[in-house]
N, C-alpha and C positions, 0 to 999 in steps of 0.2 A: 354587189359586190362594191366595184369599182366606184362608186361613187357615195359610202358608206370611207372609204378610204379618203378620198379627197376630201371629202369632210373631216376625216380627223389629221388629218394634214394643215387645213386653214386652219382648224379648232386652234393646232400646235403655232401657225404662224405667226396668226393673233396678240396667241399669249407672250412667246417672246419679244412682240413688238409693244407691245402694253409695258412688257418687263421695260426694254426700251424707254421708255418713255417715260416713267418714275426714275431711271438712271439720269434726264433730262440729254441724253442721247439724241436726240430729237432732232437738234439740226443739225448732227452732223449726216441725216441721210441722204443717198443720194443716189438715181437707175445706173449701176454699172453699164446696163444693155438695156436700153430704149423697148426692144424686143417682146426680150420673158418679159419685164416692166407689164406690156400692155397684155402680155397673153395670162398676167399672174390676177393683171384687175377682169380680168369679164371672167376666170374662171369662178372669182371669189363672189364676182357678181350675179354668177348663175345658182352658188349655194346658198350665200348670206340672204337672210328677210327683205327680200323690197323695202321696209318703212328704212332700214339702217344705212342713213348719209352719210355715215364713216369715212373716209378714206384709209386705207391704211397704204403708207407707201413701204419700200425697202429702207431697210437704215443703211445711209448715206457715211461712207465714211469724210471729213474733212481732205480738203486740196491744201496739199503748202505750196505756197509760194517758190520756189529754186531762188537758195541765199548767194549772192556774191563770196566767189572767198575773197578774204584779207589779204590784198598785196602785202609781201615782207617789206620789213619798215627798217629804211636804210639810215633813219636821222639819230645822230648820240644824245642818249637820253640825257636830258640836263641839268639831274642830281643821280650824284655819285651813290653808294650803297657804301657805310661805312665798315670796314673789317672788324671782325668781333675784337673787342679789346683783351685785354689776358692780363689775371689779376697778377698776377707773376714781374717782379722789375724787372727794368729794362737794364741792359749793359748798361748805357748812360745813365742811367739814375744810379748803377750801381758805383760809378765811375765820379759822381759828384755829392757823394751824399754825407764828403766833408767838406764843403764845400762853402769858406763865408765864416766855418768854425773861429773861436777863438782860444788864445792860449789859455786861457783857462778851463777853457770845453774841453780842452788836446789833455788838460792835466790832470781836470778828473775820471775822464777817460784812462787815463793811463792808469790810474788810482794807487793800492799797495799792490806794485806788480811785484807776477810770479812766472811770470812765463818763459823765462831763461833762470837760469840754477844761477845768474847771480845775487836773486834775491835771497839765498840763505845763507850768503857772506858780507850783505852790504849793512849797512846802520844807517843811512839814509836819501832816499831818490832824490838826482841831483836833477831834474826838470832843467834851467836855463834858466838866466838872468837878467838885466835889458831894457831897454828898450821895444815894444812890443808894435812899434811903425817906424824902425831902422831901418835904415836906405845899407847900415850895413852891420852881415854875420859874421862870424868867428866862430868855425865849428869844427872842436878838441876831436881827442879819442874816447877820452872817459874820465871817473872822477877820478881822481888822488885822496888818502890821507884826510888831506884837510878839507876837503870838499866831501868827501861823507859826511867829515864827525858835523859840516857845518851848513851842508845841505846849499852851499850855491857853489856856481863851477868856476874855477881857475881865482884860486886865492890863498893856494900856497906862492912858492916861488916861483914855479912857473908864470903862477895867475901876476902876482907882483910884476914879473916882467912882460908881459903880456899888455899891463894896465901901463907902467914906460911907453910903449910902440903907442898903444892911442892916445895916450897924451903926448907922444910927438908930431902923432897926424894932425895935433890939434883941437881933438877928440876926450871926449868924458869916457867913464866907460855906461851913462847912461843916458849915450845917446848912442848906442852901439847894441849887440841880441847877441848876448855869448852864449854855447850849449854844445856837448857833445855829443858825437853816435848813438852810444850809450847810458843811462842813467844809473848808473849803476856801479859800482866800484868793483874793478876786476882782482881777484886777490892776489896782494903784492905790485899790486901796481902791474901785472901781466899783457901784453896784445889782446884787448877780446876774441873772441873765438866765433868762428861767422853763422853756428847759429846761435851765438848771440847777440850779436849783429843785425843778422835776419829778425830775430826776435824786436825790437829796442826803435831798428833805422826807421819803422814805418812810421815809428812817430816826431821823426825831427823831420820826415819828406812834409811832414802836415805844419809844422811849427815853419819851417821854412814859406809851404803857404800860404799861414796864415798872416804875418808878416810881411810877406812881397817882397823882400829887397833887392835891393841894385844891383848891389856886389856879395856874394860869398868868400870870404877867408879859410878856403880849409887848410887846420893846420895840421899835420901832418900826415903820414900817410894813410891808416887806417880813413880819416873824413876824406883825403881826395879818393880814398876806392873806392868807398862806398857812393858819393855821387861825379860822376852815377856808377853803377856797379862795375867795376875795373879790379883786374887783379895788375898792371902796367906798373913800374916803379915811378916816384915821383920823381927821384931826380930828373927827370928825361924830359918832364912838363912844369916843372918847379920854375915859378914869374912870366907864366903865359898862358894869356889867355885862355879857358874854354870856355862851351858852354853847355849850361844845365836847365833843360826845360827851355824858360824866359828867363833864366838866368844870365849872369857873369858872373864864371867863377875862375878862381886865381890862389892853385894849391901856391904854398911855402915851408918851410919846416918848422918844427913845433920847439915851442918857446922852453918844451923840456930839452930837445935836441942843441939849445942854442946856449943850454948854463953849460952844458957838455964840450961845446964846443964853439967857443965864442968870437971864434972867425968868421965861423958862417953869417954870424951878428949882419956884415956890411949888404950882402946877396942879401937880406930880409928884408935889410930897410930900400935896398934896390924895389923892390918886390912892394912893400907899401907905398910908395912915391908912388908906384901905375894906380894904385886905389886910390891915391891922394887927386890923382889927375883925373881917372875915369868919376870921383865923388867932386870934383869943382871943388876942392883943398889946396887949400897955399903951405906949403911948408914953410915951419916955421923952426923944426931943431932936427938934428938928429938922434936917435938913438944910442942909450948910453949902454 
């Protein structure tokens, strides 16, 4: 019985080794314990036929050399990974979206404006008039009846007085740019209301940025308080140089006020002389 058990075990072992060889595992056989290998060979030689010259070895497992652990790297990567780009516009893009636009583009964007209630009573939008590259801009309050009818700023009685003031400075209307805070006539020539100024003043700001004047003359309280937005009285700052962004701003009385108060013309003329000095103009005559 012991011989029969050994024969069966050897047969199974041989079949297992042949199976390993078919799988291509023969090169990975190794002897785990030489003594046991010799014992197995001696037992196989006693049970296998003498004519068999095949040597059966135990399967050898691959010997893997220990791999050194990589040292931590302290070098700074030579290329930085760019952050993912967002499809949303940045705050900087939003701030510069009107950069470099022309007066014609601004007028086209204004269109037949219905942004405030003044559109329901107006006849014509009064955008502005004059030199698109002017060094001097006059900003008024809003169109009157004559301006609403003709579509041009300062063409009524107050406009004629402003023209005389400009000519007294040695300039012509075509040399300057004239516009208003609101582009539609308030009913009864009343003062524009805060919501009307808020709706229309962005177009004024864009006009200024398009022209890039050296001096802005604010005619009256509404223009003074809109550039920049404040509720201070014009009487405390009339004739004083004030900064508005990158522009020099000088508030003075509106020509309509001068028609009601002729004595204030002298004060306004002094203000205009400051403007002339800033622009390098020579005084030729006084305003009438």
